[in-house]
ChimeraX commands (.cxc) that place a marker at each C-alpha (Angstrom):
marker #1 position -16.15,4.66,-16.37 radius 0.5
marker #1 position -17.10,1.17,-16.99 radius 0.5
marker #1 position -14.39,-1.17,-17.68 radius 0.5
marker #1 position -14.81,-4.17,-20.02 radius 0.5
marker #1 position -12.64,-6.97,-21.16 radius 0.5
marker #1 position -11.00,-6.20,-24.49 radius 0.5
marker #1 position -8.86,-9.43,-24.76 radius 0.5
marker #1 position -7.21,-12.26,-22.72 radius 0.5
marker #1 position -3.71,-13.43,-22.64 radius 0.5
marker #1 position -1.97,-16.41,-21.23 radius 0.5
marker #1 position 0.92,-14.45,-19.80 radius 0.5
marker #1 position 1.49,-11.00,-18.12 radius 0.5
marker #1 position 4.19,-10.14,-20.84 radius 0.5
marker #1 position 1.57,-10.65,-23.63 radius 0.5
marker #1 position -1.02,-8.55,-21.75 radius 0.5
marker #1 position 1.53,-5.77,-21.01 radius 0.5
marker #1 position 2.58,-5.76,-24.76 radius 0.5
marker #1 position -1.12,-5.34,-25.78 radius 0.5
marker #1 position -1.62,-2.67,-23.15 radius 0.5
marker #1 position 1.27,-0.64,-24.39 radius 0.5
marker #1 position -0.01,-0.90,-27.98 radius 0.5
marker #1 position -3.30,0.63,-26.89 radius 0.5
marker #1 position -1.73,3.27,-24.74 radius 0.5
marker #1 position 0.49,4.20,-27.72 radius 0.5
marker #1 position -2.87,4.98,-29.52 radius 0.5
marker #1 position -4.21,6.94,-26.53 radius 0.5
marker #1 position -6.50,4.29,-25.25 radius 0.5
marker #1 position -6.06,3.96,-21.50 radius 0.5
marker #1 position -5.94,0.16,-20.54 radius 0.5
marker #1 position -5.01,-1.93,-17.60 radius 0.5
marker #1 position -4.44,-5.57,-17.07 radius 0.5
marker #1 position -6.09,-7.66,-14.48 radius 0.5
marker #1 position -5.40,-11.06,-12.79 radius 0.5
marker #1 position -1.64,-10.99,-13.20 radius 0.5
marker #1 position -1.05,-12.29,-9.63 radius 0.5
marker #1 position -3.38,-15.19,-10.09 radius 0.5
marker #1 position -1.71,-16.03,-13.48 radius 0.5
marker #1 position 1.65,-16.07,-11.67 radius 0.5
marker #1 position 0.32,-18.55,-9.15 radius 0.5
marker #1 position -0.53,-21.00,-11.89 radius 0.5
marker #1 position 2.59,-20.23,-13.93 radius 0.5
marker #1 position 0.71,-18.93,-16.93 radius 0.5
marker #1 position -0.03,-21.64,-19.51 radius 0.5
marker #1 position -3.73,-20.53,-19.89 radius 0.5
marker #1 position -4.92,-21.81,-16.43 radius 0.5
marker #1 position -5.60,-18.29,-15.24 radius 0.5
marker #1 position -5.98,-15.58,-17.93 radius 0.5
marker #1 position -4.60,-12.12,-17.81 radius 0.5
marker #1 position -7.44,-9.81,-18.71 radius 0.5
marker #1 position -6.88,-6.56,-20.78 radius 0.5
marker #1 position -9.48,-4.08,-19.61 radius 0.5
marker #1 position -10.54,-0.80,-21.41 radius 0.5
marker #1 position -13.37,1.68,-21.00 radius 0.5
marker #1 position -16.47,0.51,-22.62 radius 0.5
marker #1 position -16.55,3.49,-24.93 radius 0.5
marker #1 position -13.06,2.43,-26.29 radius 0.5
marker #1 position -13.88,-1.19,-26.79 radius 0.5
marker #1 position -14.49,-1.24,-30.50 radius 0.5
marker #1 position -11.41,0.73,-31.37 radius 0.5
marker #1 position -9.22,-1.18,-28.96 radius 0.5
marker #1 position -10.30,-4.64,-30.52 radius 0.5
marker #1 position -9.67,-3.22,-34.00 radius 0.5
marker #1 position -6.09,-2.24,-32.90 radius 0.5
marker #1 position -5.41,-5.55,-31.25 radius 0.5
marker #1 position -6.63,-7.48,-34.20 radius 0.5
marker #1 position -4.39,-5.83,-36.67 radius 0.5
marker #1 position -0.70,-6.80,-36.92 radius 0.5
marker #1 position 1.72,-4.51,-35.06 radius 0.5
marker #1 position 3.72,-2.06,-37.23 radius 0.5
marker #1 position 6.99,-3.48,-38.17 radius 0.5
marker #1 position 10.01,-1.46,-37.10 radius 0.5
marker #1 position 12.99,-1.33,-39.67 radius 0.5
marker #1 position 16.37,-1.79,-38.17 radius 0.5
marker #1 position 19.31,-0.40,-40.11 radius 0.5
marker #1 position 22.61,-2.08,-40.23 radius 0.5
marker #1 position 25.48,0.07,-39.17 radius 0.5
marker link #1:1,2 radius 0.2
marker link #1:2,3 radius 0.2
marker link #1:3,4 radius 0.2
marker link #1:4,5 radius 0.2
marker link #1:5,6 radius 0.2
marker link #1:6,7 radius 0.2
marker link #1:7,8 radius 0.2
marker link #1:8,9 radius 0.2
marker link #1:9,10 radius 0.2
marker link #1:10,11 radius 0.2
marker link #1:11,12 radius 0.2
marker link #1:12,13 radius 0.2
marker link #1:13,14 radius 0.2
marker link #1:14,15 radius 0.2
marker link #1:15,16 radius 0.2
marker link #1:16,17 radius 0.2
marker link #1:17,18 radius 0.2
marker link #1:18,19 radius 0.2
marker link #1:19,20 radius 0.2
marker link #1:20,21 radius 0.2
marker link #1:21,22 radius 0.2
marker link #1:22,23 radius 0.2
marker link #1:23,24 radius 0.2
marker link #1:24,25 radius 0.2
marker link #1:25,26 radius 0.2
marker link #1:26,27 radius 0.2
marker link #1:27,28 radius 0.2
marker link #1:28,29 radius 0.2
marker link #1:29,30 radius 0.2
marker link #1:30,31 radius 0.2
marker link #1:31,32 radius 0.2
marker link #1:32,33 radius 0.2
marker link #1:33,34 radius 0.2
marker link #1:34,35 radius 0.2
marker link #1:35,36 radius 0.2
marker link #1:36,37 radius 0.2
marker link #1:37,38 radius 0.2
marker link #1:38,39 radius 0.2
marker link #1:39,40 radius 0.2
marker link #1:40,41 radius 0.2
marker link #1:41,42 radius 0.2
marker link #1:42,43 radius 0.2
marker link #1:43,44 radius 0.2
marker link #1:44,45 radius 0.2
marker link #1:45,46 radius 0.2
marker link #1:46,47 radius 0.2
marker link #1:47,48 radius 0.2
marker link #1:48,49 radius 0.2
marker link #1:49,50 radius 0.2
marker link #1:50,51 radius 0.2
marker link #1:51,52 radius 0.2
marker link #1:52,53 radius 0.2
marker link #1:53,54 radius 0.2
marker link #1:54,55 radius 0.2
marker link #1:55,56 radius 0.2
marker link #1:56,57 radius 0.2
marker link #1:57,58 radius 0.2
marker link #1:58,59 radius 0.2
marker link #1:59,60 radius 0.2
marker link #1:60,61 radius 0.2
marker link #1:61,62 radius 0.2
marker link #1:62,63 radius 0.2
marker link #1:63,64 radius 0.2
marker link #1:64,65 radius 0.2
marker link #1:65,66 radius 0.2
marker link #1:66,67 radius 0.2
marker link #1:67,68 radius 0.2
marker link #1:68,69 radius 0.2
marker link #1:69,70 radius 0.2
marker link #1:70,71 radius 0.2
marker link #1:71,72 radius 0.2
marker link #1:72,73 radius 0.2
marker link #1:73,74 radius 0.2
marker link #1:74,75 radius 0.2
marker link #1:75,76 radius 0.2
view
């Protein structure tokens, strides 16, 4: 297994949301550098890196580049 960077985010929350999107599509992913990002308070000074297996990179980038599915909310 060889991990490669699929994307970078300025906050851990953004990285986690992207990781969950990939995992919902059965693509294992993990985020790196969250601790370093917290030291600098986010703001792009230290990026949170979303990592995937090299064999999943193309599909992961396709998923991340498309808009997330909208969820309809019904009024009660």
